[in-house]
N, C-alpha and C positions, 0 to 999 in steps of 0.2 A: 838620701842624706846618710852620711856615715855615722855609725854608732860610736859613742865615746867608750873609752876603756872602762869607765865606771858602769856604763849601761851593759857592756858585755859581761862584766863581773857579776852584776845583779842578775842578768839572765841566766848565767851559768849556775849561780847559787840557787836560783829558783828551780832550775832543772834538777840539780842535785837534791834539793829538798823533795821534789816530786818523786824522784827515783828511790829515795830513802823511805818515803811513805809507801810506795808501791812494794818495796821489799818487806817492810814491816807487815803490810796487809797479807802478803804471801806467806810469811812465817806464821802469822796468826791463823790463817786458813789451814795450814799444814798441821798446826797443833790441835786444832779442832777436829780435823779428820782423824789423826792418829789417836787422840783421846777418845773419840767416839768408838773407834774400832777396839781399842784396848778395853774400855768399859763394857761394851756389849759382849765381848768374848769372856771377860771375867765374870759377868753375871750369868753366864751359861756353864762355866766350868769351876767347880769348887776350889781346885788347887790354884787356879789363876786368881780367883777372887781373894783367897787368903793372901797370896803373894802381893797383889795390888793393894789390899788393905794395909798390909805391913809396910809397904813402901810409902804409902800416903801418911801413915801415922808417924813414920820416922822423919819424913822430909817436909811435911806441911807444918810449919811452926807458928805462923802468924795466927792469932786467935780469930781474926775476921775470916781467914781462909778456912780454918778448921770448922767454923760454924757453917760455911758455905758447902762443905763436903760431908757434913754429919749424916745427912740422909743417905748419901751414896755409901758411906762406910757401913751404915746399918744394913743396906741391901747386900753389900759384899759379905758382911758377917753372916747374914742369913743364907746366902749361897754357899759359903764355906762350910757352914754347919751341916748342909746337906751331904757332904762327903761322908760323914759318920753314919748317915742314914742310908747310904747306898744309892742316893739319887744323884743325878747330874752327870754320871759317867755313862757314856754311850759308846 
């Protein structure tokens, strides 16, 4: 039985929605991977910790997001403070 034009449109729209969802999932995975690498490196290197903390303080403006990263900022500040103590540079 031949599909109507409306059925073909609906199927194409469903396929487009699935592709958009797949693209969004891929972008989210990429952000998680990059974020993980950036954070882990920053927590090992005081200069990077200071830079990342500065970027986050400048760009994260929503209060709910600031609360979410507060512990991370504390860790970054502790790592950055080690630069003055001579630690962290290898």
